[in-house]
PLY file of the C-alpha trace (Angstrom):
ply
format ascii 1.0
element vertex 232
property float x
property float y
property float z
element edge 231
property int vertex1
property int vertex2
end_header
92.14 102.29 101.36
88.30 101.73 102.11
86.12 98.68 102.23
82.47 98.88 102.46
80.36 96.77 105.76
80.59 93.73 103.30
84.40 93.66 103.57
84.65 94.96 99.32
87.26 97.38 98.48
85.26 101.27 97.80
87.96 102.79 96.90
91.93 103.20 96.82
95.19 105.20 95.95
98.35 103.11 95.81
100.26 106.26 96.00
98.58 107.60 99.03
101.11 107.91 102.27
98.12 107.04 104.57
98.22 103.03 105.07
95.06 102.64 106.89
91.77 100.81 106.12
88.62 102.52 106.77
85.48 101.34 106.80
82.84 103.34 104.64
79.25 103.26 104.13
76.67 104.37 101.09
77.30 108.31 102.57
80.81 108.21 101.69
81.59 110.94 99.25
84.55 108.92 97.30
87.06 111.38 98.36
90.40 111.03 101.01
88.81 114.07 103.01
85.79 112.47 103.34
87.36 109.38 105.26
87.84 111.57 108.41
84.24 110.52 109.52
84.51 106.91 109.25
86.43 104.42 111.66
90.06 103.33 110.61
90.00 99.32 110.88
93.49 98.25 110.11
96.29 98.65 107.86
97.14 97.94 103.98
100.24 95.25 103.63
103.12 96.72 102.39
103.73 96.00 98.47
100.38 94.38 98.26
98.62 96.08 95.38
95.88 93.53 94.04
92.66 95.46 94.77
90.32 95.61 92.59
87.11 97.57 93.21
84.10 95.36 94.40
85.92 92.65 95.68
87.61 91.70 99.26
91.09 92.30 99.82
93.25 91.31 102.31
94.48 93.63 104.93
96.32 93.49 108.75
93.26 94.21 111.12
93.22 95.18 114.33
91.83 93.39 117.39
92.14 96.19 119.49
92.98 99.77 118.96
96.50 100.75 118.53
97.05 103.93 121.00
99.34 106.51 121.26
101.00 107.41 124.95
103.97 109.46 126.28
106.32 106.52 125.35
104.87 106.09 121.61
102.72 103.61 120.47
101.20 101.15 122.23
100.27 97.38 120.79
97.35 96.66 122.78
95.37 93.08 121.82
96.65 91.74 118.36
96.81 91.99 114.74
95.35 89.79 112.54
95.30 89.46 108.66
91.89 89.86 107.34
90.18 89.11 104.18
87.57 91.00 102.96
85.33 90.71 106.80
87.03 87.19 107.45
90.33 86.68 109.50
92.66 84.40 107.57
93.47 81.14 110.18
94.93 78.70 107.84
99.00 78.80 107.20
102.29 76.84 106.86
104.64 77.09 109.41
107.37 74.38 108.46
108.71 72.94 105.52
107.12 69.79 106.32
103.71 71.71 106.08
104.64 73.55 103.15
105.45 69.74 101.24
101.75 68.41 102.85
100.00 71.21 101.11
102.23 70.71 97.50
100.69 67.01 97.47
97.40 67.63 99.27
96.33 71.45 99.01
94.63 71.26 95.89
97.25 74.21 94.69
95.22 76.86 96.56
96.98 79.85 98.07
98.04 79.61 101.86
99.11 81.80 104.55
102.92 81.70 105.81
102.93 80.93 109.40
103.08 83.94 111.63
104.96 81.50 114.90
108.04 79.46 113.38
108.32 81.60 110.13
108.19 84.40 112.12
110.60 84.04 114.60
112.86 82.31 111.47
112.79 86.15 109.70
113.45 88.01 113.00
116.41 86.20 113.37
117.77 87.31 109.40
120.77 89.89 109.31
118.48 91.07 106.91
115.69 92.03 108.77
118.09 94.05 111.21
119.37 95.95 108.49
115.32 97.26 107.53
115.19 97.63 111.33
117.58 100.56 111.26
116.11 102.39 108.21
114.70 105.65 109.00
110.80 106.02 109.82
108.53 107.58 107.54
109.90 105.31 104.81
109.10 102.01 102.72
110.25 99.48 100.09
111.41 96.20 100.08
114.54 94.37 100.63
115.68 91.04 99.55
116.22 88.44 101.96
117.65 84.65 101.91
115.36 82.33 104.23
117.11 79.26 102.74
118.90 78.88 106.09
115.91 79.12 108.60
112.83 77.71 106.44
114.02 76.37 103.14
110.74 76.09 101.51
110.76 80.06 101.02
114.38 80.43 100.01
115.46 83.94 98.58
112.20 86.25 99.00
111.61 89.67 99.16
110.46 91.76 102.57
107.84 94.36 102.23
107.73 97.35 104.89
106.98 100.96 105.78
107.85 102.88 108.48
106.00 105.06 110.61
106.58 107.12 113.53
105.81 104.59 115.89
105.62 101.51 114.26
106.70 99.43 111.82
104.69 97.00 109.75
106.24 93.86 107.37
105.38 91.73 104.75
107.00 88.29 103.70
105.88 86.62 100.75
104.40 88.93 98.11
104.41 87.41 94.25
105.94 84.53 95.75
104.93 80.83 96.39
105.79 76.98 96.41
107.35 76.11 93.22
110.27 74.46 91.07
110.97 72.04 94.02
113.11 70.11 92.18
116.15 72.26 92.91
118.90 69.48 91.70
117.69 70.34 88.08
117.59 73.91 88.52
121.26 73.78 89.95
122.65 71.72 86.92
120.56 74.03 84.65
122.02 77.04 86.11
125.36 75.56 86.01
125.69 73.59 83.05
122.68 73.68 80.55
122.09 77.93 80.11
123.89 78.28 77.56
124.12 75.38 76.00
121.55 74.13 73.01
119.40 71.44 75.11
116.57 69.51 75.28
116.52 70.23 79.17
117.17 74.17 78.62
113.46 74.17 78.78
112.42 71.83 80.82
114.59 71.94 83.85
114.84 76.18 83.48
112.28 77.88 86.41
109.18 78.86 85.32
106.81 79.41 88.76
103.93 77.83 88.82
104.68 76.23 85.75
105.36 72.42 84.64
108.92 72.77 84.60
110.88 71.57 88.22
107.84 70.05 89.78
106.88 66.86 91.34
104.36 63.99 90.04
101.21 64.45 91.85
102.70 68.22 93.28
100.67 71.38 92.77
102.39 74.51 93.35
100.95 77.19 95.15
100.96 81.23 95.70
101.88 82.44 99.80
99.29 84.45 101.04
101.80 86.81 102.65
102.83 87.14 106.68
101.99 90.45 108.20
102.69 91.61 111.42
103.45 95.25 113.13
106.25 96.18 115.64
107.00 99.06 117.78
109.58 100.60 117.00
112.68 101.13 119.78
114.43 104.17 118.15
0 1
1 2
2 3
3 4
4 5
5 6
6 7
7 8
8 9
9 10
10 11
11 12
12 13
13 14
14 15
15 16
16 17
17 18
18 19
19 20
20 21
21 22
22 23
23 24
24 25
25 26
26 27
27 28
28 29
29 30
30 31
31 32
32 33
33 34
34 35
35 36
36 37
37 38
38 39
39 40
40 41
41 42
42 43
43 44
44 45
45 46
46 47
47 48
48 49
49 50
50 51
51 52
52 53
53 54
54 55
55 56
56 57
57 58
58 59
59 60
60 61
61 62
62 63
63 64
64 65
65 66
66 67
67 68
68 69
69 70
70 71
71 72
72 73
73 74
74 75
75 76
76 77
77 78
78 79
79 80
80 81
81 82
82 83
83 84
84 85
85 86
86 87
87 88
88 89
89 90
90 91
91 92
92 93
93 94
94 95
95 96
96 97
97 98
98 99
99 100
100 101
101 102
102 103
103 104
104 105
105 106
106 107
107 108
108 109
109 110
110 111
111 112
112 113
113 114
114 115
115 116
116 117
117 118
118 119
119 120
120 121
121 122
122 123
123 124
124 125
125 126
126 127
127 128
128 129
129 130
130 131
131 132
132 133
133 134
134 135
135 136
136 137
137 138
138 139
139 140
140 141
141 142
142 143
143 144
144 145
145 146
146 147
147 148
148 149
149 150
150 151
151 152
152 153
153 154
154 155
155 156
156 157
157 158
158 159
159 160
160 161
161 162
162 163
163 164
164 165
165 166
166 167
167 168
168 169
169 170
170 171
171 172
172 173
173 174
174 175
175 176
176 177
177 178
178 179
179 180
180 181
181 182
182 183
183 184
184 185
185 186
186 187
187 188
188 189
189 190
190 191
191 192
192 193
193 194
194 195
195 196
196 197
197 198
198 199
199 200
200 201
201 202
202 203
203 204
204 205
205 206
206 207
207 208
208 209
209 210
210 211
211 212
212 213
213 214
214 215
215 216
216 217
217 218
218 219
219 220
220 221
221 222
222 223
223 224
224 225
225 226
226 227
227 228
228 229
229 230
230 231
């Protein structure tokens, strides 16, 4: 994918095996071959498809370069989630913070935290399973974060694995909504196949009005995205 000097999308190809982000100028000819003349400034987010020409987008940016040595890829410095040319800094990293944002965040999207949330993800069996997948692969894997970070629950872990490193994203197409899980459980066990007024009001509906608490506003997650060097 290519972005211009202001951080807006200049071109993209979702089917391309090249996941890098290139910064281009007005001289770019719009072709993939033409990107060889420009600097790589980051990586696409696995599973992210919301790109619009002329608008900023999310991507994983490198604070410093990731270089190749005899021992494989070496991460020097750190990476940060970017939106256009700006680093995304505001995040939720606990169940308490997730609930606070539900009541006081005005429904604005917010990033999943890169400390407690990331450490919880690294402890899951599903993450270990993805680490065993072969290099040069990509996809998504169902993962249950309920026991580690309750507000996330069941979600999808997207990934792509290159020779030397892997990039992961957690929380795409997901968010904090339908928190009245007891009513949801009752609906699934008692009302799903019965005629009842509660059939509609107790069914999950994402950011719709069902299963929400008074004064709470559901919101989307901005995904947690990070790189990890491969050990194999």
